[in-house]
Each structure stands twice: as structure tokens, then as C-alpha cells.
N, C-alpha and C positions, 0 to 999 in steps of 0.2 A: 246470216252471220249473227252471232250472239251480241247482246249488249254488254254492259260492264259485268265483271265477275261477281257472283253472289257472295254475300258475307256469311260467316258461320258464327252461331252463338257460342260455340265451344272455343272458337279462336285458334284452331289448329288446322294445319294444311297437310293432307295426306295424299293428294293426287297431283300429278303434273299438269292436269287439264281440268276443264269444266265442261258442262254440256254444251255441244255446239248449237243446240236450240236456244241456249240462253236461259233455260228454265232452272229454277232452284233445285238443288240436289235433294233427294227424298230424305225424310226422317230427321230433318235438321232441328226442328223444334223439340222432338222427343230426345234428341241427343244432348239437350241442355240439362236434362234431369240429372241430378247428382247420382253418381254410381252408388247404389245401395245394395241390399241383399238380392233384390230382384234383378232381372235382366235390363241392361241399358243398351239400346241399339247403337251400332257403330257408325251409321251413316252420317257423315258430316260433309259440309261443302267447303269450298276454298274461300278464305277471307279476302275481301277486296284489298286490304292493306298488303297482303302477301303478293297479290297480282301486281300491284304497283311496284313493290320492292323488286320483284323478279324482272319487271320490265326495265326498271332503272339499272339493275345490275347487269342485264344483258347476258351474253354467253361467251364472253371473250376469253382469250387464253391468258393465263397468268405466268409470271416468272416462276421457275422452280424445276426440279428434276422431273423427267417423264416417268409416270408410274408404270411399273412392270408387272407382268403376270395378270393383267386385267382380262376379264372375260365379258363379252357383250352379247346378249341374246335379245332378238327382236321377234315377237310372235303376235298372233292375234287369237281371239276366241279362247282365252284362258290357257294359252300355251299349246292349243291344238294344232295350229298352223304356223310354220315358220315364215318370216318375212325376210327375204334375202338370206345371206349366209351369216352364221353365227360363229363366234370363236374369239380369237385374239385380234382386237381392233388396232388400227393405226392410231398412235398417240404422239403428241409433240408438246413437250413442256408440261406444266401443271394444267391439267384439263379439269373442266367441270363436266358433270354428267351431260349437260346440254351440248357443250362444245365437242365432246367425244362423239355424241350421236351425230352432230352435223358434219363432223370430219369424215364419218364413215358411211353416211346415208344421205339421201336427198330429203331434206326436212323443210316443212313449211310451218311457221309459227304464228301465234296470235298475241295480242296484248303487248306489243312492243318487243316481241321475241321471248317472252317469259313462259309461254305455254305451247305445247306441240299440237299442231293441227293435223299434220299428216307425215308419214314416213314412207318413202318410196311409193307415194301415190295412195297409200292406205290411210283413209281419212276418218276422223271422228264425225259424229253427227247422229243419225238414227239408222237402225237396221230392224226391219220388221216392226217398226213402230216403237222400238225401245232405244234409249240413249246409249251410245257407245263412245268411248274416248280412250285416249292413251294414258296409261298409268305406269309408274316405274318403281322398281324395287332394287335396293342395294343390299347384298348379302342376306337376302331372304326377308327383308322387312320393307314395308312401304315407307319411303323417305318422308321426313317431316317438313322438308323445305322444297322450294321450287328447284327444278333441275339446273337452272343457271346459278343457283346459290350453293350447290352441293359439289364439293371437290371430289375428284377421283383419287383414291389411295391405291397403292400397290396391292395386287391380289384381289381387288374388289370384283365381285360378280354382279354385274349390272343387267337388269332384265326389264325391258319395255314390253308391255302387252296392251293391245287394243281390244277392249271387251265391253260387254253389256253391263251397265251399272244400275239397272232398274231395281235390283234388290238391295244393293248397298254400294256406295261410292267409297267405302273404306274396307279394304282387305288388308289388315295390318301386318300379317305375316304369311309367308308361303314356304313350302318345303322344296320347291324345284330348284333352288340354288345350292342344295346340299353338296359338299360338306359345310358350306356357310350356313349359319353364322357361328358354328362351333369352331371352325377354322377361319381366321380373319377378323372375327368380331363384328361390331356394329359401330359405324362412325369412328373407327380407329380404336375402339375400346374392346378389350377381350373380357368377357364375362366368365366367372367360374361356372362350371357345369355340374349339375347334380341330377343323377338318375334316381327317380323315386319309383319303387316297384310295389305293386299290390301283392305280388308273390315273389319275395326276394330270392327264393331258391328255385324259381321257375326258369324255364328255358328262354322265355322272351326277355327276361331281365338279363340273363347271361349274354344273350346275343347282342343286345343294345350296348351293354358295357364293352363287349369285345369290339364291336364296330367303331365305337367312338375312340377307344384306346388305340386301335390300329391307326387312327389319324394323328396320333400323338397328342390327343386332348386329355389333360388331367381330368379324371372323372371321380366325383364323390358319389357315394351311394347312401340311400336312406329309404325308409318306408314312406308311403304316400302321405302327404300332409295337406290339410286344407288351407294352410297359410300361404298367401301370395308373397313372392320374394321379388322386390324391385330390381335387385342387382345380381340375381342368380338366374342363369339360363337353365330352366327345369325341363326334364323329360319325364313325363308320367307314363309308366308302362304297366299294362295289364288289362283285363276285361273292363269295359267302360263302367259296369255296375260296381266295380271295386275301386274306382279311382277317387272316391271321396266326394266332398261337397264344396270344392273351391269355386270361385267365380269362373275360372278358365274352363273347368269341366262342365259346369252348367252352360256356359256360353256356347261351347262347341256342340253340346247336345241340343241347342235351340235353333241352329241354322245360321245362314249367312248374315242376317240383319244384326246379329249379336256377336258373332265371332269372325265373320268373313269366310267361314267354311261351308261349302255347299253339300252338307250332309247333316243328319241329325239322328239321334238314337230314340227309339220308341220301345214300348213293351218292357219297361224296366231295364233297358240296355240290351235286350235279346234280339232286337231288330235294328238294322242299320239302313236308314232311308237315304238313298242317293238322289240329290236334287239336280234339276236342270238349271240353266242360266236364269230362267224366270222364277225359280224357287219352287216349282212343282216337283212332286215325287216322280222320278223317272223309273226307279227300281227299288225293291225292298230285298235286303239280304238277311238271311237268318244265321243259323249256327255255322261257325267257322269263318265268318266274315271279319276282315280287319280294316283298320283305318290308320293312316299317318297324316296328321294335320298339325297346324301351328296357329296360334293366335297371339295377340299382344294388346295390352291396354296402355294407352298413352305412350310415354317414353320408357316404360318398364321393359325389362328383358322379356323376350318372347317365351312362351310356354309351348312345348311340343307334346303331342299325345301319340303314343304308339300303342294302339288299343284295338279292341274288337268286341264282338258280341259274346265271346267266351274266351277261354284260355287258348283254344286252337286258333281263333281269329287273331288274338294278340301275338301268337307265335308267327303267324303269316305276316303280320305287319312288321314285326321285328326283322324277319328275314328279308324284307324289302327295303330296309334302311341302307340304301346304297345310292351312289351318284347316278348310276345307270338307271335304276328303277324310278328314281324321283325326278329325273331331269325334266325341267320345264313343266312340272305339275304344281298347281296351286295347292292341292291336297290329293291324296291317293287312297282309293279304296281297293282292297284285295278281296276278290270274291272267294267263296268256299272252294272253288275249283283251283284257286291260285292265280287266276287271271287278274292282272292289275287294271284298274279303271280310274283314269285321271278324272278329277272333279273340277267343275260341274260335269254331270253325266248327261248323255243324250238318251232319249227314250228308245226302246226297242219295239 
């Protein structure tokens, strides 16, 4: 059993749990460095104060209307394996993410009920010598608060996953809850959506515009910009080498410790390296490979990339922008053959 929860120098909580071994989460000291032009790793631990607050708050039911249209997904190994059935959970009154989980699954908790130890017998701890724990996401973003402190809103897509966090304990945004966050927003807030295209007249740009518009999402269009937008949900479309010089583009190109995405680009953007859960290169894809991924810094709006090693790869990525293709994927690579590969990848 672990000791008390570790503190984080950044003072933000992005996970529902901490290491069952009680060890400090990786990269915590480096995460204190102010975000500058260079890369800043995302790995941050859970502050002791949040653990105490979550324990005091508990996971009780509050007064209020029962949220409707909620989807609950429980998986392990980065969405690769389902845990029990997923779909529309039973809800009664105003639920928190924790109370909803406990109402529908057999859950064991730690630290006074604030952190999840196991779901239906699937426990955190270690696996093959690496730390694994439960993390949760609401509408495609890793929640900033403990599950007992996060209320469930109507239409929320809640996803719990048990996975290896040896490379990073912060995966700030995922694509597997699509059409969230474009539909439903984040923490009850709807962000304006802007599609920024490297090739505005290209087919990838047209496809992404059409897919989002079909959801009833008002979409603005623009050329790719290096400026980060805190309050705009940006979708960057086009070959990776043409997506500019923003923090988000650099971070996604640098791997999971910086973006939470288990892929990176090499060779000037012409090679897409698919990484395994340990951060090693599992495969390398060349011409015609695509990627759909998302990242987020702090509490800013997420940034999505619909990209590839070239225009053909970006086209394949745009064609995979659908609920069916992205379901329960942290990020999705599309091979030149058109075969989708959820990330992290397994070696062949």
C-alpha cells in the first residue's frame, strides 16, 4: 500500500490516482520549469492537498436533476481492452464522476475514498515492473480535479482507463471521446472552433470542415497560425511539416513526455514514429501515413492535429475523423494502407 500522496511543484492535479507503489510520479521537478520556447514535459504528480480535499469531499450524491445522455467507458491499456460493459450508465440525481462509477461498477478506493484503487477487480499497482493506475477523462480532456469533486453534466462522455504511466502521468487530451469536446464542451463551457489548414483548398481541409459542420458545430476557418489560443478549440490540418511552429505542434512532434501523444515525427516530418507504452519506437511509417491526436496545456482549450507525413497522409487522417474510427483511442495513426492503429502501438 502506498504512503501519503505525493505533492506536485506545479500544483495541478490531472489524474484520479497516484502510483500504488507510493513512488513519486516521474518528471515532476522538470515540470516546474516555466513554459518557454523549448519543450516542457507534461509529467506532473497529484498534490497532497488535492488528495485531502478529495477525501473530505467523498463521493456522495447531491441534490439536483439526473444528468441525461451520459456515456461511460471503462477500459485498460490505453483503451485496448474493455472492462465490463460501456454505454449509458445508471444515474440518480446529481452525480459526481466518482459516484457514477461506484453506482455502475464494483470500485475500491484509497485515501478516504478520493482515489480509485480498482474497478471490477482491475487494480492499479505495477505491471511488468512499470506503474499502472486509473485515470479519467471527461469529454476528451484529463480532468483537473479529483473524481469526487467533478460533477457529471448532461451529455458528458466519461472515460476511465487503467494504463502504464512510466512515460508520463499526464495525457491532457485524447481523441477517443469524439465528437466531444466539439459537441458538449469542457466543464460545461462550449469553446469556439477554428479549423486552421496548411492547404486551405486541399481535400483534408474540406473533409474536416464537413465532418464538424455535420455535427452542428459552428466552424471558423483560417490559415495555420503559430499563435496559441487559450479560448479557441483549434484543429490544425495538413502535413506535419506545414503546420507551423506553435508549442502544440512542437510538443506533439516530441512524444508523450511533452504532449501525451505516443507518436512523434522525424525526418523533417516525413517519418511518423509510433511509440509503445514504454516510449520505444514500435514502427516507423513513411509516405501516406496519417495521425489524429490532441494535446492541451494547463486549462487552455485543447488543440487537435489532423496531420500526416504528406498531403496523402493528412487526407487519410481527415477521413478517419469519425466517432467509429476514433472510439476509445488516445490517438490514432493511419498507416499508408489505410489501416488504423490506436496509440500507443504494439511492436510487430
